C-alpha positions in Angstrom: 72.0 68.6 84.3 71.9 71.8 82.2 72.2 74.0 85.3 75.4 72.2 86.1 76.8 72.7 82.6 75.8 76.4 82.7 77.7 76.9 86.0 80.7 75.1 84.6 80.7 77.5 81.6 80.4 80.4 84.0 83.3 79.1 86.0 85.4 78.8 82.8 84.5 82.3 81.8 85.4 83.6 85.2 88.7 81.8 85.1 89.4 83.1 81.6 88.6 86.7 82.7 90.8 86.3 85.7 93.6 84.9 83.5 93.3 87.9 81.1 93.4 90.3 84.1 96.6 88.7 85.4 98.1 88.7 81.9 97.4 92.4 81.4 98.9 93.2 84.8 102.0 91.1 84.0 102.5 92.8 80.7 102.0 96.2 82.3 104.6 95.4 85.0 107.1 94.1 82.4 106.6 97.3 80.3 106.9 99.5 83.3 110.1 97.8 84.5 111.5 97.9 81.0 110.8 101.6 80.7 112.5 102.2 84.1 115.5 100.3 82.9 115.7 102.2 79.7 115.6 105.5 81.6 118.5 104.2 83.8 120.5 103.2 80.8 119.8 106.6 79.1 120.9 108.4 82.3 124.1 106.3 82.5 124.9 107.0 78.8 124.3 110.7 79.4 126.8 110.6 82.3 129.3 108.8 80.1 128.9 111.3 77.3 129.4 114.3 79.7 132.5 112.7 81.2 133.9 112.1 77.7 133.1 115.6 76.6 134.9 117.0 79.7 137.9 114.8 79.1 138.0 115.9 75.4 137.8 119.5 76.5 140.6 119.2 79.0 142.7 117.4 76.5 142.2 120.0 73.8 143.0 122.8 76.3 146.3 121.0 77.3 147.2 120.7 73.6 146.5 124.4 72.9 148.6 125.4 75.9 151.5 123.2 74.6 151.4 124.9 71.2 151.5 128.4 72.7 154.6 127.5 74.7 156.5 126.4 71.5 
C-alpha cells in the first residue's frame, strides 16, 4: 500500500512540475507578445509625431511666406 501512495505522490509532483512549466511558458509568451505590441505602438506613435512635425513645419513655412509678401 505504501508503494502505491508513493507513486501517487510522485505523479502529483510530476503533474505540479508540468503545470509550473506550462505556466512559465504562458507567462513568457504573454510578456513577449506584450513587448511586441508595445514596440508596434511606439513605432506608430513615432510615425504620428514625425507626420505632425512635418505638418507643423510646412504650416510655419507657409505663414512666414505670407508675412514676407505683405
